C-alpha positions as CSV (number, residue, x, y, z in Angstrom):
1,M,19.2,-2.3,-7.3
2,L,16.9,0.1,-8.8
3,F,15.1,-2.6,-10.6
4,R,14.8,-4.7,-7.7
5,H,13.6,-1.7,-5.4
6,I,10.6,-0.7,-8.1
7,F,10.0,-4.4,-8.4
8,Y,9.3,-4.8,-4.6
9,C,7.1,-1.7,-4.6
10,K,5.1,-3.5,-7.6
11,H,4.7,-6.6,-5.5
12,V,3.3,-4.9,-2.5
13,E,1.1,-3.0,-4.6
14,R,-0.3,-6.1,-6.0
15,L,-0.8,-7.7,-2.4
16,L,-2.9,-4.6,-1.5
17,C,-4.8,-4.8,-4.7
18,N,-5.4,-8.3,-3.6
19,V,-6.8,-7.4,-0.4
20,W,-9.1,-5.1,-2.2
21,I,-10.4,-7.6,-4.2
22,S,-11.1,-10.1,-1.3
23,N,-12.8,-6.9,0.6
24,K,-15.2,-7.1,-2.0
25,T,-16.4,-10.6,-1.1
26,A,-16.4,-9.5,2.6
27,K,-19.0,-6.5,1.7
28,Q,-21.5,-9.0,0.5
29,H,-22.0,-10.1,4.1
30,A,-23.6,-8.3,7.2
31,L,-20.4,-7.2,9.0
32,H,-21.3,-3.7,9.7
33,R,-21.7,-4.5,13.5
34,A,-17.6,-4.9,13.1
35,K,-15.9,-1.6,14.1
36,W,-12.6,-2.2,12.6
37,F,-14.2,-3.3,9.4
38,A,-14.2,0.5,7.9
39,T,-11.0,1.3,9.5
40,A,-9.6,-1.7,8.0
41,F,-10.7,-0.7,4.5
42,A,-9.1,2.8,4.8
43,L,-6.0,1.8,6.0
44,R,-5.8,-0.6,3.1
45,Q,-6.7,2.6,0.8
46,R,-4.1,4.7,2.7
47,M,-1.6,2.3,2.1
48,L,-2.1,1.8,-1.6
49,N,-2.2,5.4,-2.3
50,F,1.4,5.6,-0.5
51,V,2.6,2.6,-2.7
52,Q,1.4,4.2,-6.0
53,N,2.3,7.7,-5.4
54,I,5.9,6.4,-4.5
55,Q,6.1,4.2,-7.7
56,Y,4.7,7.2,-9.7
57,Y,7.5,9.5,-8.2
58,M,10.3,7.0,-8.9
59,M,9.2,6.4,-12.6
60,F,7.8,9.6,-13.8
61,E,9.5,12.4,-11.7
62,V,13.0,10.7,-11.4
63,M,13.7,7.9,-13.9
64,E,12.1,9.4,-16.9
65,P,13.3,13.0,-16.7
66,T,17.0,11.6,-15.8
67,W,17.0,9.2,-18.8
68,H,15.8,12.0,-21.0
69,I,19.1,13.8,-19.8
70,M,21.2,10.8,-20.4
71,E,20.1,10.3,-24.0
72,K,20.9,14.0,-24.6
73,N,24.2,14.0,-23.3
74,L,24.9,10.5,-25.1
75,K,24.5,12.2,-28.3
76,S,27.6,14.5,-27.6
77,A,29.7,11.5,-26.2
78,S,32.8,10.9,-28.4
79,N,33.9,7.6,-26.8
80,I,33.0,4.7,-24.6
81,D,34.5,6.6,-21.3
82,D,32.2,9.3,-22.0
83,M,29.0,6.9,-22.4
84,L,29.9,5.2,-19.0
85,C,30.3,8.5,-17.2
86,H,26.8,9.4,-18.7
87,H,25.5,6.0,-17.7
88,T,27.0,6.2,-14.1
89,S,25.5,9.8,-13.6
90,F,22.2,8.6,-14.7
91,L,22.3,5.8,-12.0
92,D,23.7,7.9,-9.2
93,N,20.9,10.5,-9.7
94,C,18.2,7.8,-9.8
95,L,19.6,6.0,-6.9
96,K,19.9,9.3,-4.7
97,D,16.5,10.6,-5.8
98,C,14.7,7.1,-5.1
99,M,16.2,7.3,-1.5
100,L,18.3,4.5,-2.2
101,T,21.6,6.0,-1.0
102,N,20.4,7.6,2.1
103,S,20.2,4.6,4.8
104,E,18.1,6.8,7.3
105,L,15.2,7.3,4.7
106,L,15.8,3.7,3.2
107,K,15.4,2.1,6.7
108,I,12.0,4.2,7.3
109,F,10.9,3.2,3.8
110,S,11.5,-0.5,4.2
111,K,9.6,-0.6,7.5
112,L,6.7,0.9,5.9
113,M,6.6,-1.7,3.3
114,S,7.0,-4.2,5.8
115,V,3.9,-3.0,7.7
116,C,1.8,-3.2,4.4
117,V,2.9,-6.6,3.8
118,M,2.4,-7.8,7.3
119,F,-1.3,-6.0,6.9
120,T,-1.9,-7.8,3.7
121,N,-1.3,-11.0,5.4
122,C,-3.6,-10.5,8.1
123,M,-6.4,-9.3,6.0
124,Q,-6.0,-12.3,3.6
125,R,-6.0,-14.6,6.8
126,F,-9.3,-12.8,7.7
127,T,-10.8,-13.0,4.0
128,R,-10.2,-16.8,3.7
129,S,-13.3,-17.5,5.9
130,M,-15.2,-15.5,3.4
131,K,-14.5,-18.4,0.5
132,L,-17.1,-20.7,1.8
133,D,-20.0,-18.4,0.1
134,R,-17.7,-18.4,-3.1
135,E,-17.6,-22.1,-3.1
136,L,-21.3,-22.6,-2.7
137,N,-21.9,-20.4,-5.7
138,R,-19.2,-22.7,-7.7
139,L,-21.1,-25.7,-6.7
140,S,-24.3,-24.2,-7.6
141,L,-22.9,-22.9,-11.0
142,E,-21.6,-26.7,-11.7
143,H,-25.0,-28.0,-10.6
144,G,-26.8,-26.0,-13.2
145,T,-24.2,-27.0,-15.8
146,M,-24.1,-30.8,-15.5
147,E,-27.8,-30.8,-14.9
148,G,-29.5,-28.1,-16.7
149,P,-31.2,-25.0,-15.3
150,P,-32.1,-25.4,-11.6
151,T,-35.9,-25.6,-10.8
152,Q,-37.8,-23.3,-8.4
153,S,-37.4,-25.6,-5.5
154,E,-33.5,-25.7,-6.0
155,R,-33.4,-21.8,-6.4
156,T,-35.3,-21.4,-3.1
157,E,-32.8,-24.0,-1.3
158,E,-29.8,-22.2,-2.8
159,Q,-31.1,-18.8,-1.5
160,E,-31.4,-20.3,1.9
161,K,-28.1,-21.9,1.7
162,K,-26.7,-18.3,1.0
163,R,-28.8,-16.6,3.9
164,L,-27.4,-19.1,6.4
165,T,-24.1,-18.8,5.0
166,S,-23.9,-15.0,5.4
167,K,-25.3,-15.3,8.9
168,F,-22.6,-18.0,9.7
169,L,-20.1,-15.5,8.4
170,A,-21.3,-12.6,10.4
171,E,-21.3,-14.5,13.3
172,H,-17.6,-16.0,12.6
173,V,-16.4,-12.4,12.4
174,D,-18.1,-11.4,15.4
175,T,-16.5,-14.5,17.2
176,L,-13.1,-13.5,15.5
177,Q,-13.2,-9.9,16.8
178,S,-13.7,-10.8,20.3
179,D,-11.2,-13.8,20.5
180,S,-8.5,-12.6,18.3
181,C,-8.7,-8.8,19.3
182,F,-8.7,-7.9,15.5
183,E,-9.8,-4.5,16.1
184,A,-7.0,-3.8,18.3
185,T,-4.8,-5.2,15.6
186,V,-6.3,-3.1,13.0
187,S,-5.6,0.1,15.1
188,K,-1.9,-1.3,15.9
189,F,-1.4,-1.4,12.0
190,D,-3.0,2.0,11.6
191,S,-0.8,3.4,14.6
192,N,2.3,2.1,13.2
193,F,2.0,3.1,9.4
194,S,0.8,6.6,10.2
195,T,4.0,6.8,12.7
196,L,6.4,5.7,10.1
197,L,4.7,7.7,7.5
198,L,4.8,11.1,9.5
199,D,8.6,10.1,10.3
200,L,9.5,9.8,6.3
201,L,7.6,13.0,5.5
202,D,9.5,14.9,8.2
203,K,13.1,13.3,7.2
204,L,12.1,14.1,3.6
205,S,11.4,17.7,4.6
206,V,14.6,18.1,6.6
207,Y,16.8,16.5,3.7
208,S,15.2,18.8,0.9
209,T,15.7,22.0,3.0
210,N,19.0,21.2,4.4
211,D,20.7,19.2,1.8
212,C,19.1,21.1,-1.4
213,E,17.5,17.7,-2.3
214,H,14.8,19.4,-4.0
215,S,13.2,16.6,-6.1
216,M,12.6,14.8,-2.7
217,I,10.0,17.5,-1.8
218,N,7.9,16.3,-4.4
219,I,7.3,13.1,-2.6
220,I,5.9,15.3,0.4
221,Y,3.5,17.2,-2.1
222,R,2.1,13.8,-3.6
223,L,1.8,12.2,-0.3
224,D,0.1,15.0,1.5
225,F,-1.7,16.1,-1.3
226,N,-4.7,17.4,0.7
227,G,-2.6,18.6,3.8
228,F,-3.8,15.6,5.9
229,Y,-0.5,15.2,7.6
230,T,0.4,19.2,7.5
231,E,-0.6,20.0,10.9
232,R,1.3,17.1,12.5
233,L,4.4,17.8,10.3
234,E,4.4,21.5,11.6
235,R,4.1,20.5,15.2
236,M,7.1,18.1,14.6
237,A,8.9,21.0,13.0
238,I,8.5,23.3,16.2
239,E,9.6,20.6,18.5
240,R,12.7,20.0,16.5
241,S,13.5,23.7,16.5
242,Q,12.9,23.8,20.3
243,K,15.4,21.3,20.8
244,A,17.9,22.8,18.8
245,A,17.6,25.9,20.5
246,A,17.7,24.3,24.0
């Protein structure tokens, strides 16, 4: 279960990195008129930051220290029962600190990862339209390889093709934005991701305080390293206190 959890996080990270690679192609075209363009890139980076920090926390702040503790305990083990006991303790601590034994935290985390996957699928569908330019470059390269270096007239023709391709892609994006409400889609992804992430940070704050799960508070420090979510988390804590007092 622990391996599957980390492997899935790595899979989502790779999907987000693939979107970043695809976005490099999109940046080559005149897409500055699309208002959602910068928003989509910023959201992708926030998602990538979330996934990478969660992975770092699980591997280097949970599993590695717990593994060293198990190794130290195994040196004093005198029989197979002691070994099994230490190994079970290692697994239990890792599962607990990786949020796999708390159904509420795991549910929110799963929703966050699902939002990331759906966002990558949406962005990949959009960037497929950008592959036309790459295909023209490939054909140009094959032409130069098979028939020798291109002539001046062929270079001029290729430059004109690239200019027309960029113009077509820019127009295509504008059409996509107006017809499919792509800007609203990106905004919805942003809203869902922010809401779920705030919910996760709030729940982690509660569990780390009430249940003395001090290791989990390290996730908050990692995900909110610059205080971006601090104000909203404090507001949620005040609302929770008011409800409890009522």
